[in-house]
N, C-alpha and C positions, 0 to 999 in steps of 0.2 A: 517525367513520371512523378517526381516529388511534388511539383506544382499541382498536378492533377489530384494527388492524394490530399494535399492541404485543402483544395477546393471541396473535395468530397466530405472532409471532416468539418468544414466550416459551419455546417448546421448544428454541430455539437458545441463549438466554442469559437473564439476569435482566432484568426490566422496567426496573430501574435503569440497566443498561448501555444498553438500547435508547433509553430516554428521554434519556440523556446524549448519544448520537449525534444523535438527532433535534433536540435543542436546539442542539447545535454546528452542524449543517448549516443549520438554519432561521435562524440569526443571520447567515448570509452573504448578500451581495448575490446575487440569483437567478442572474445569469450567472457567478458565481464558484463555484458548487457543484461541478460536475463536467463534464469533457469525456470522453466515452466513445468509444474507438476500436474499431470493429467490422471485423474482416477479412471478406473475401468468403466464406471457408469457414464462418464462423458464420452468415451470411445464408443460405447453402445448406443447412447441416446442423442448425442450432439456432435457427431463426427463432422457433418457438413459445416456447422458453425465454427468448429475448431480449425478445420482446414482453411476456411475463409480468413480467419483471424491470423493464422500463421502465414498465409500467403500475403496478406497485407503487410506484415512486418518485413517480410523479405523484399517486397516491392519498394519499401522506403529505405532499404539498405541495412536492415537490422537482422541479425541471425540469432534467434533464441535457441537455447538448449532444452530439449524436451525429454522428460523422463516420465514413464507411465506405469500404472498398475494394471491389474486385470481381475480384481476381486469378484465382481458379479459373474463374469465369464467362467472363472474357475469354479465357483459354486455350482453353476449349471452343468459344467463338464464332469465334475466330481459326482453330482447326483446321477447323471446319465450312466456313469461307470459304476454306480452303486457303491461308491466309497463314502462312508460317513464322515461328515465334516467334524473335526475335533479341534478346539482351540484351548490354549492355556495362556492366561495373562493377555488375552486379545490377539495372540499369534496363532497362525494355522500350523498345527502339528503335521509334519510332512514325512511320510515314509517313502520307500522307493517307488511304490505304485503311484502315490500322489505326486511325487517329484516329476515323474514322466509326464503327467498331465500339466503340472505347473510349467514345465519347460516348453511343452508343445503349445499351450495356450498363450504364454507370454510371447513366444516367437510369432505366433499367428496374429495376435493383436498388434504387435510391433509392425509387421509387414502390411497389415491392413491400413494402418495410419500412413506408413511410408508410401504405399501405392496410391492412396487417396490424394496425398499431397502431390505426388508426381503426375497424377492424372490431371491436376489443375496447373501444371507447369511449374510447380514448386520444387526446387532442388532439395532433396532430403536423403539422409544416409541412415540405414538400419544398423544399430549397434546392439547386439544381444549378448555379447560376452567381452571379457577383457578389461572391463572398467572397475568392477568391485572385487577386490581380493578379500576373501573372508576366512574366518575360522568358525567352527561350530559354536553356536550360541550355548547350547547344552544338548548334546546328542541324546542323552537319556531322557530329558524332559520334552524337547521339541522335535527331535529327529533331525532331518536334513534341512535345518534352518540356520542361516548364517548371520553373523555380526560382521560388519565391515571393518577390516583392519587397515586397508589402504585403498586409495582411489587413483586409478591410472587414467590420465586424460589424453594420451597421445592420439587415440582414434577420434576423440572429440575435436581436438585441435586441428587434425588433418581435414575433417569435414568442414569446419568453420573457415579454414584457410581458402577453400574453394567456394565459399558462399553457400554451403549446403547445411541444412538444419539437421543436427544430430538427433536421432530419435532412439532413446536408450531404454531397454527393458531392465527391470530390477531383478536380474539374475546374478548370482555371485559364484565364484569358484575359490576353492582352497588353493594353496601354493602347489599342491599335488595334483590339481585338476578336477577335484570332485565338485560337481555342480551343486549349488545350494540355493534354496528359496530365501529371498531377502524381502522383508517388509518394505513396500514401496516408499512409505513416508520416511523410514529410516535411511533408505538408500538416497532419497532426494536430499535429506538433511546432510548426509556425509558428502554428497556431491557439491552442495552449496558451500560447505565449510572449506572444501578444497579449492573451489573456483573463486570464492569471494565476490559474487556478482552484485551489481547495483540493484537489480530487481529480482525478487523471488515471487513467482506467481502461482497461486493455487487455483485451479479452475474447478468450480463446483456447480451443482444444480441450483443451490440456494442463492448463489450470487454474492455471498458475503457472510460475515458473522451476524447472527440475529440477536436482538435484545429481548427483554422479557415480554414485549408485545408483538414479537415476530417481525420487527422492522430491521432492515439492514443498518448496522452501525457504520457510518461513513468513514470514520478515522479513529485511530487509537494511538495516543502518545504514551508509550510505556513509562517514560520518566515521570510523568505527572498523573497517570491514570491507572497503572497496573494494580497497585495495592487495593484501590477502591473497587476496581473491576472484579477482582477475585472475591470480594465480600458480597457481591450481588447474589441474591438467592436464585435467580434464573440462570446463573452461569454454573453449570454442573456437567457431570459425565463427559461425553465426547468433546463438547465445546470447550469445557474448562481445560481438558488435556491439550486441545489444539492451541489455546492461548498460551499455556505454559510452554509448549514446544516452540512456538513462535518466539516467545520471550527469550528462551535459552538460545535459540538459533541466532537471533539478532544481536545478542550480547557477544557472540563469537565472530561477528562480522564488523566491517568498518561502519562508523556512525552514519554514513550517507546511504547505506543499504536499507531497503524497505521490503515489506511483504504486502502483496496485493491479493485479495481473495475476490474473485469475480466470476461471471459466467463467460463461456467462450465467445458469445456474440457481443459481449460488452467490453472485450479486451482493449480495443482501440480507444474507447471512451475513457476507460480507467487509466490507460497509460498516457494519453495525450491531452487531457483536459484537467484544469484545476478542480473542477467539481467531481470528476471521476464517476465510477459506477461500480460500487462494491465497497469492500472494507480495506482501507490502507492502514497498515500497522508499521510504526517506526519506533526506533529506540527513543528518538526525540531528544529534547533538551529540558533541563530543569528551568522553571520560570520563577524568578525571585521578585519580591515586591520591596520597594523602598519608598521612603517619604522625604528624601532630600536629594537634590541634584548632585550634591557632593559625593554621594555613594555610587555615582554612575560615571562611566567614561563618555563624556558629552560629545567628544569627537566621533566616536563610533555610533552613538545614538543619533547624532545629526546625519551621518552618512546613511544610516538605516532609514530614517524618515524621508530623506531626500530621494533615496533610490526607490523606496516604496511608492512615493507619490509622483516621482518624475519631475519634481519642481524644487526650487531652492527654499529653504526655511529662512525666515527673517533673521538677520544677523544677531539681533538682540532677543531672540525668542526665549532663551533660558533665563536671561536676566529679568525679562518682563513677565514671564509666566510663573505664577505661584503654584508650585507643585503640591498636590494633595497626596497622590500615590502614583507610582510608575510600576508596571509589570514588564519585565524585560527577560527574554530568554538568555541562557548563559553565554551563547555565542553572538548575541546582538543580531539575531535574525528575525525577531518579532518583538514588538513593544506596544503597550497601551499606556498613554499618558492621561492622567485624571486630574482635573482641577475641582475645586469646591466652589459652587456658585449659589449664594444665598442658602447655604447649608445642604445643597443637593449635589451629589457627585456628577461631574460632567466629563464625558469622554472627549478630550481635545484632539488626540492623535491615536490612530491605530495603523501601524505600519508592519508589513511583512516583506522581507527581502525577496528579490526576484528568484534566487536559487532555492528559496523555501516555499515558493508558491506550489500549491497542490500537495504539500506534505502533511497538512493537518496541524502544523505548528501554530499557526494563527488561531485556529479554533481552540487548541490546547491552552494557549495563553489567555484567550477570552474566558474559558471555563474556570481557570484559576481566579481571574478577576471577578467573574460573576459570583463565585462562591463566597466572596468577601463583600460584594457590593449589592445590597438588597434594592437599591435605587440607582438609576442612571438615566441620563439623557444625552443626546448627541445629534449632530447633523451630518449629512452627507450630500454631495452634489447629486442632482437628479439623475445623471447618467452614470453614477458610480457602479462599476460591475459587482461590488460587494453588497449592493442593496438587497439582493435576494436573501443573503445571510442575515442582514439586519432585520428584514421583515419577519423572518423566522424567530429571531431573538427578542423582538420588541413586543410590548403589550399594545402599543399604539404608534401611529405615524401621522404627521400632518404633512401632506405633499405640497410642494411649492414649485414654481417655475425654475428657480435656481437651486433651492435647498429642500431636502426632505428632513424633517425633524422627527427623531425616534425617541422612545422612552420605554422604560419598564419600571414597575414598582412605585410610580408616582401616586400620591394620594389626593384625589379630588381635582376639580377643574382649575383651582388656583395654581397648583404646582405645574400642571400641564401648560396653562397659559403663560406662566413665567418661563418655562423651558422653551416654548416656541418663540416668545418675544426675545429672549436672550440669544437664541441661536440666530435669529434673523438680523439682530443688531450687532452681533459679535464680529469684529474685524478679522479679515483673512490674515493668516500668518505664513502662508505659502505663496511665493511670488511666481508670476508667469502663468 
């Protein structure tokens, strides 16, 4: 089955990439693989795609934990019952009549997803109570709305133990048994903090966070980009709140954890390919820049370059290469090495470790470098899988049988000509 799945995915990425992710995910404790937050609109509009993606994960031996909301369905049922929707601070004020509908609709949507999964041969378990122990958020202000005080995972663990996907409704109870309405995003956040999963997945209709031009942002490294992101005029209202929530959530999780925001039909591509499909948000690593080899751990840097390229670096590389600037992530998982050639910065090495592939760390390091380098030229072998990224970043490229030469910011034909000639004549420093 796994071989078949890899073959099916091969039109998205190389088998090596897919196997790399399968290995990474399968080494985790089952309950630490992923929590998937599903909005009510996805249950209403994209149920088939959601079921297909969850089925795929189970087929490759992975068991995600699903938690869902039911906002649009609640709005519809409240309207039919002639109950006026009232919100305070973005939360649905819930009296006894509204709570009866909240409970019924939440259970109904939960069973609808579970039944759809089971109809496709997917093992799934309905969990509509016993997970979120709550207290009243403010009975006077919000009514029967709860804030989570404790998360109980015994029913989730029991489902995972038998390879069944837990499908959890965001309903809470007090210690005395009073049912309370719980905001689905809050419930998901508290569940994540309790389980400490490797992946947190938000499934949305937009397929990711959008920039000022309406394009999906492919990755965000919070360590290097968060402050600048919050300053953007196009980041406001709901999207700004979402970024702040994700930041706070990731700060409470292990550094390896990440958030993916994607569409249900693109879930496999987001999880199993470097390129992904959606927005990947990571805590990330700080990227520092230095101008001297003496300020770096050259043993770790050598290991990074050699693992990134899969070849040995020349033994005298650091002695013979005059460093202009190096950009290195704090844990030596990404690095760019720059030399100065005839007054023009030249990218000599760009390496990302295997375990950082697909995280967006390489792009984050690149962006730090690019903010300081108005000009750059570099070469890459014609078959280099990173060339698509280089084409996006470059102002121009001269393709060759062995080398492609890229550049940005160069002034006039003379600089371009020099860059191309230099790259074609430059001796290789990676062996094999």
